[in-house]
Gaussian input, Z-matrix of N, CA and C with variables (Angstrom, degrees):
# hf/3-21g

backbone

0 1
 N
 C     1     B1
 C     2     B2     1     A1
 N     3     B3     2     A2     1     D1
 C     4     B4     3     A3     2     D2
 C     5     B5     4     A4     3     D3
 N     6     B6     5     A5     4     D4
 C     7     B7     6     A6     5     D5
 C     8     B8     7     A7     6     D6
 N     9     B9     8     A8     7     D7
 C    10    B10     9     A9     8     D8
 C    11    B11    10    A10     9     D9
 N    12    B12    11    A11    10    D10
 C    13    B13    12    A12    11    D11
 C    14    B14    13    A13    12    D12
 N    15    B15    14    A14    13    D13
 C    16    B16    15    A15    14    D14
 C    17    B17    16    A16    15    D15
 N    18    B18    17    A17    16    D16
 C    19    B19    18    A18    17    D17
 C    20    B20    19    A19    18    D18
 N    21    B21    20    A20    19    D19
 C    22    B22    21    A21    20    D20
 C    23    B23    22    A22    21    D21
 N    24    B24    23    A23    22    D22
 C    25    B25    24    A24    23    D23
 C    26    B26    25    A25    24    D24
 N    27    B27    26    A26    25    D25
 C    28    B28    27    A27    26    D26
 C    29    B29    28    A28    27    D27
 N    30    B30    29    A29    28    D28
 C    31    B31    30    A30    29    D29
 C    32    B32    31    A31    30    D30
 N    33    B33    32    A32    31    D31
 C    34    B34    33    A33    32    D32
 C    35    B35    34    A34    33    D33
 N    36    B36    35    A35    34    D34
 C    37    B37    36    A36    35    D35
 C    38    B38    37    A37    36    D36
 N    39    B39    38    A38    37    D37
 C    40    B40    39    A39    38    D38
 C    41    B41    40    A40    39    D39
 N    42    B42    41    A41    40    D40
 C    43    B43    42    A42    41    D41
 C    44    B44    43    A43    42    D42
 N    45    B45    44    A44    43    D43
 C    46    B46    45    A45    44    D44
 C    47    B47    46    A46    45    D45
 N    48    B48    47    A47    46    D46
 C    49    B49    48    A48    47    D47
 C    50    B50    49    A49    48    D48
 N    51    B51    50    A50    49    D49
 C    52    B52    51    A51    50    D50
 C    53    B53    52    A52    51    D51
 N    54    B54    53    A53    52    D52
 C    55    B55    54    A54    53    D53
 C    56    B56    55    A55    54    D54
 N    57    B57    56    A56    55    D55
 C    58    B58    57    A57    56    D56
 C    59    B59    58    A58    57    D57
 N    60    B60    59    A59    58    D58
 C    61    B61    60    A60    59    D59
 C    62    B62    61    A61    60    D60
 N    63    B63    62    A62    61    D61
 C    64    B64    63    A63    62    D62
 C    65    B65    64    A64    63    D63
 N    66    B66    65    A65    64    D64
 C    67    B67    66    A66    65    D65
 C    68    B68    67    A67    66    D66
 N    69    B69    68    A68    67    D67
 C    70    B70    69    A69    68    D68
 C    71    B71    70    A70    69    D69
 N    72    B72    71    A71    70    D70
 C    73    B73    72    A72    71    D71
 C    74    B74    73    A73    72    D72
 N    75    B75    74    A74    73    D73
 C    76    B76    75    A75    74    D74
 C    77    B77    76    A76    75    D75
 N    78    B78    77    A77    76    D76
 C    79    B79    78    A78    77    D77
 C    80    B80    79    A79    78    D78
 N    81    B81    80    A80    79    D79
 C    82    B82    81    A81    80    D80
 C    83    B83    82    A82    81    D81
 N    84    B84    83    A83    82    D82
 C    85    B85    84    A84    83    D83
 C    86    B86    85    A85    84    D84
 N    87    B87    86    A86    85    D85
 C    88    B88    87    A87    86    D86
 C    89    B89    88    A88    87    D87
 N    90    B90    89    A89    88    D88
 C    91    B91    90    A90    89    D89
 C    92    B92    91    A91    90    D90
 N    93    B93    92    A92    91    D91
 C    94    B94    93    A93    92    D92
 C    95    B95    94    A94    93    D93
 N    96    B96    95    A95    94    D94
 C    97    B97    96    A96    95    D95
 C    98    B98    97    A97    96    D96
 N    99    B99    98    A98    97    D97
 C   100   B100    99    A99    98    D98
 C   101   B101   100   A100    99    D99
 N   102   B102   101   A101   100   D100
 C   103   B103   102   A102   101   D101
 C   104   B104   103   A103   102   D102
 N   105   B105   104   A104   103   D103
 C   106   B106   105   A105   104   D104
 C   107   B107   106   A106   105   D105
 N   108   B108   107   A107   106   D106
 C   109   B109   108   A108   107   D107
 C   110   B110   109   A109   108   D108
 N   111   B111   110   A110   109   D109
 C   112   B112   111   A111   110   D110
 C   113   B113   112   A112   111   D111
 N   114   B114   113   A113   112   D112
 C   115   B115   114   A114   113   D113
 C   116   B116   115   A115   114   D114
 N   117   B117   116   A116   115   D115
 C   118   B118   117   A117   116   D116
 C   119   B119   118   A118   117   D117
 N   120   B120   119   A119   118   D118
 C   121   B121   120   A120   119   D119
 C   122   B122   121   A121   120   D120
 N   123   B123   122   A122   121   D121
 C   124   B124   123   A123   122   D122
 C   125   B125   124   A124   123   D123
 N   126   B126   125   A125   124   D124
 C   127   B127   126   A126   125   D125
 C   128   B128   127   A127   126   D126
 N   129   B129   128   A128   127   D127
 C   130   B130   129   A129   128   D128
 C   131   B131   130   A130   129   D129
 N   132   B132   131   A131   130   D130
 C   133   B133   132   A132   131   D131
 C   134   B134   133   A133   132   D132
 N   135   B135   134   A134   133   D133
 C   136   B136   135   A135   134   D134
 C   137   B137   136   A136   135   D135
 N   138   B138   137   A137   136   D136
 C   139   B139   138   A138   137   D137
 C   140   B140   139   A139   138   D138
 N   141   B141   140   A140   139   D139
 C   142   B142   141   A141   140   D140
 C   143   B143   142   A142   141   D141
 N   144   B144   143   A143   142   D142
 C   145   B145   144   A144   143   D143
 C   146   B146   145   A145   144   D144
 N   147   B147   146   A146   145   D145
 C   148   B148   147   A147   146   D146
 C   149   B149   148   A148   147   D147
 N   150   B150   149   A149   148   D148
 C   151   B151   150   A150   149   D149
 C   152   B152   151   A151   150   D150
 N   153   B153   152   A152   151   D151
 C   154   B154   153   A153   152   D152
 C   155   B155   154   A154   153   D153
 N   156   B156   155   A155   154   D154
 C   157   B157   156   A156   155   D155
 C   158   B158   157   A157   156   D156
 N   159   B159   158   A158   157   D157
 C   160   B160   159   A159   158   D158
 C   161   B161   160   A160   159   D159
 N   162   B162   161   A161   160   D160
 C   163   B163   162   A162   161   D161
 C   164   B164   163   A163   162   D162
 N   165   B165   164   A164   163   D163
 C   166   B166   165   A165   164   D164
 C   167   B167   166   A166   165   D165
 N   168   B168   167   A167   166   D166
 C   169   B169   168   A168   167   D167
 C   170   B170   169   A169   168   D168

   B1=1.4427
   B2=1.5283
   B3=1.3185
   B4=1.4513
   B5=1.5181
   B6=1.3248
   B7=1.4599
   B8=1.5149
   B9=1.3003
   B10=1.4595
   B11=1.5185
   B12=1.3077
   B13=1.4494
   B14=1.5202
   B15=1.3271
   B16=1.4455
   B17=1.5221
   B18=1.2924
   B19=1.4483
   B20=1.5181
   B21=1.3286
   B22=1.4540
   B23=1.5174
   B24=1.3137
   B25=1.4553
   B26=1.5152
   B27=1.2980
   B28=1.4495
   B29=1.5105
   B30=1.3054
   B31=1.4615
   B32=1.5225
   B33=1.3290
   B34=1.4598
   B35=1.5223
   B36=1.3190
   B37=1.4562
   B38=1.5140
   B39=1.3361
   B40=1.4561
   B41=1.5189
   B42=1.3191
   B43=1.4664
   B44=1.5215
   B45=1.3309
   B46=1.4634
   B47=1.5288
   B48=1.3280
   B49=1.4718
   B50=1.5320
   B51=1.3369
   B52=1.4662
   B53=1.5258
   B54=1.3288
   B55=1.4750
   B56=1.5301
   B57=1.3349
   B58=1.4609
   B59=1.5318
   B60=1.3346
   B61=1.4582
   B62=1.5348
   B63=1.3441
   B64=1.4716
   B65=1.5259
   B66=1.3297
   B67=1.4653
   B68=1.5236
   B69=1.3248
   B70=1.4654
   B71=1.5312
   B72=1.3218
   B73=1.4585
   B74=1.5127
   B75=1.3536
   B76=1.4661
   B77=1.5222
   B78=1.3170
   B79=1.4694
   B80=1.5184
   B81=1.3233
   B82=1.4538
   B83=1.5229
   B84=1.3236
   B85=1.4644
   B86=1.5167
   B87=1.3382
   B88=1.4593
   B89=1.5195
   B90=1.3176
   B91=1.4711
   B92=1.5209
   B93=1.3273
   B94=1.4540
   B95=1.5162
   B96=1.3358
   B97=1.4693
   B98=1.5219
   B99=1.3229
   B100=1.4607
   B101=1.5260
   B102=1.3294
   B103=1.4567
   B104=1.5242
   B105=1.3283
   B106=1.4569
   B107=1.5239
   B108=1.3380
   B109=1.4626
   B110=1.5165
   B111=1.3013
   B112=1.4584
   B113=1.5318
   B114=1.3015
   B115=1.4634
   B116=1.5173
   B117=1.3247
   B118=1.4640
   B119=1.5162
   B120=1.3351
   B121=1.4613
   B122=1.5257
   B123=1.3232
   B124=1.4612
   B125=1.5176
   B126=1.3378
   B127=1.4641
   B128=1.5172
   B129=1.3215
   B130=1.4661
   B131=1.5351
   B132=1.3048
   B133=1.4634
   B134=1.5298
   B135=1.3323
   B136=1.4583
   B137=1.5321
   B138=1.3577
   B139=1.4607
   B140=1.5326
   B141=1.3416
   B142=1.4571
   B143=1.5234
   B144=1.3390
   B145=1.4634
   B146=1.5278
   B147=1.3285
   B148=1.4636
   B149=1.5249
   B150=1.3165
   B151=1.4605
   B152=1.5163
   B153=1.3396
   B154=1.4620
   B155=1.5237
   B156=1.3071
   B157=1.4667
   B158=1.5227
   B159=1.3220
   B160=1.4577
   B161=1.5221
   B162=1.3223
   B163=1.4647
   B164=1.5099
   B165=1.3198
   B166=1.4716
   B167=1.5182
   B168=1.3163
   B169=1.4775
   B170=1.5080
   A1=108.38
   A2=116.11
   A3=122.01
   A4=108.84
   A5=115.86
   A6=121.13
   A7=108.37
   A8=115.99
   A9=120.98
   A10=108.54
   A11=114.83
   A12=120.59
   A13=107.80
   A14=115.67
   A15=120.59
   A16=107.52
   A17=115.43
   A18=119.65
   A19=109.02
   A20=116.18
   A21=120.11
   A22=108.18
   A23=115.83
   A24=120.19
   A25=109.66
   A26=114.53
   A27=122.37
   A28=107.33
   A29=117.04
   A30=121.20
   A31=107.85
   A32=115.40
   A33=119.76
   A34=109.88
   A35=115.44
   A36=121.98
   A37=108.48
   A38=115.82
   A39=122.67
   A40=108.89
   A41=117.78
   A42=120.85
   A43=110.31
   A44=115.87
   A45=121.11
   A46=109.81
   A47=117.74
   A48=120.83
   A49=111.94
   A50=117.69
   A51=121.39
   A52=112.51
   A53=116.77
   A54=122.08
   A55=106.63
   A56=117.46
   A57=120.12
   A58=115.76
   A59=118.22
   A60=118.99
   A61=111.97
   A62=117.91
   A63=118.99
   A64=111.16
   A65=116.28
   A66=122.15
   A67=109.53
   A68=117.23
   A69=119.20
   A70=110.40
   A71=116.02
   A72=121.46
   A73=114.00
   A74=117.50
   A75=119.66
   A76=109.77
   A77=115.39
   A78=122.13
   A79=109.18
   A80=116.58
   A81=123.20
   A82=107.82
   A83=116.91
   A84=120.86
   A85=109.50
   A86=115.71
   A87=123.10
   A88=107.52
   A89=116.28
   A90=121.49
   A91=112.73
   A92=116.95
   A93=121.50
   A94=115.54
   A95=118.02
   A96=120.94
   A97=109.56
   A98=116.65
   A99=121.80
   A100=110.17
   A101=115.10
   A102=122.65
   A103=109.22
   A104=115.89
   A105=121.92
   A106=109.13
   A107=115.74
   A108=120.18
   A109=107.94
   A110=114.98
   A111=122.36
   A112=108.01
   A113=118.47
   A114=121.32
   A115=111.71
   A116=115.51
   A117=121.71
   A118=111.56
   A119=117.83
   A120=120.55
   A121=110.51
   A122=116.63
   A123=122.17
   A124=109.22
   A125=115.99
   A126=120.78
   A127=110.14
   A128=116.43
   A129=120.42
   A130=110.19
   A131=115.42
   A132=121.93
   A133=112.19
   A134=117.34
   A135=121.74
   A136=112.64
   A137=116.03
   A138=123.37
   A139=112.71
   A140=115.92
   A141=121.67
   A142=112.91
   A143=117.14
   A144=121.96
   A145=110.32
   A146=114.86
   A147=121.94
   A148=108.26
   A149=118.04
   A150=122.36
   A151=106.37
   A152=115.39
   A153=120.79
   A154=109.92
   A155=115.83
   A156=122.71
   A157=106.54
   A158=115.50
   A159=121.74
   A160=110.18
   A161=115.63
   A162=121.03
   A163=107.31
   A164=115.64
   A165=119.76
   A166=110.42
   A167=115.15
   A168=120.33
   A169=110.40
   D1=134.91
   D2=179.60
   D3=-118.14
   D4=130.41
   D5=175.77
   D6=-106.02
   D7=135.46
   D8=176.69
   D9=-124.74
   D10=138.00
   D11=176.43
   D12=-121.54
   D13=139.12
   D14=177.59
   D15=-134.42
   D16=129.54
   D17=-178.53
   D18=-144.43
   D19=133.27
   D20=176.13
   D21=-89.37
   D22=98.12
   D23=177.73
   D24=-128.60
   D25=158.87
   D26=176.68
   D27=-125.33
   D28=131.32
   D29=176.94
   D30=-97.21
   D31=132.86
   D32=-176.20
   D33=-142.02
   D34=148.36
   D35=173.70
   D36=-99.25
   D37=135.05
   D38=178.80
   D39=-124.42
   D40=136.78
   D41=177.56
   D42=-71.22
   D43=134.21
   D44=177.96
   D45=-59.96
   D46=-33.98
   D47=179.49
   D48=-64.10
   D49=-25.91
   D50=-179.73
   D51=-96.77
   D52=-31.25
   D53=-179.85
   D54=-133.35
   D55=86.64
   D56=-171.64
   D57=-69.22
   D58=-28.90
   D59=-174.35
   D60=-146.64
   D61=67.39
   D62=179.78
   D63=-69.83
   D64=143.97
   D65=-179.49
   D66=-130.41
   D67=152.82
   D68=174.84
   D69=-55.69
   D70=134.77
   D71=-179.11
   D72=93.74
   D73=-14.02
   D74=176.84
   D75=-63.49
   D76=147.34
   D77=-179.24
   D78=-101.64
   D79=135.08
   D80=177.83
   D81=-127.87
   D82=134.69
   D83=176.20
   D84=-107.26
   D85=130.38
   D86=179.39
   D87=-131.64
   D88=118.89
   D89=-179.58
   D90=49.48
   D91=41.94
   D92=176.98
   D93=82.03
   D94=-2.16
   D95=177.50
   D96=-103.76
   D97=138.43
   D98=-178.64
   D99=-97.50
   D100=135.76
   D101=178.62
   D102=-129.74
   D103=153.55
   D104=173.54
   D105=-113.99
   D106=139.78
   D107=175.85
   D108=-73.91
   D109=130.57
   D110=-177.98
   D111=-114.17
   D112=124.40
   D113=179.18
   D114=78.72
   D115=178.34
   D116=-178.74
   D117=-78.22
   D118=128.71
   D119=173.58
   D120=-64.60
   D121=147.46
   D122=178.58
   D123=-114.06
   D124=138.69
   D125=178.96
   D126=-99.19
   D127=146.60
   D128=179.14
   D129=-75.96
   D130=172.51
   D131=-176.01
   D132=-59.85
   D133=-38.57
   D134=-179.16
   D135=-81.17
   D136=-6.56
   D137=178.75
   D138=64.69
   D139=32.82
   D140=179.99
   D141=-108.08
   D142=-17.89
   D143=-172.54
   D144=-135.04
   D145=136.33
   D146=170.01
   D147=-96.69
   D148=138.97
   D149=168.00
   D150=-107.45
   D151=123.96
   D152=-177.48
   D153=-126.78
   D154=150.30
   D155=170.43
   D156=-99.36
   D157=129.31
   D158=-177.87
   D159=-118.20
   D160=150.57
   D161=170.50
   D162=-134.77
   D163=152.33
   D164=179.06
   D165=-58.33
   D166=138.92
   D167=179.96
   D168=-82.18

């Protein structure tokens, strides 16, 4: 049996100074398009950047 998963997501880095506390389900607008944060955001080693997975809202 083979399982396949397909998901339209976009991975993006966000500056902590601009988005201090992103949470799953938060909505972000970029160039007029709305996205939802999917899953837990990850912080980089220097704690300056969040990496988030986004999907269209």
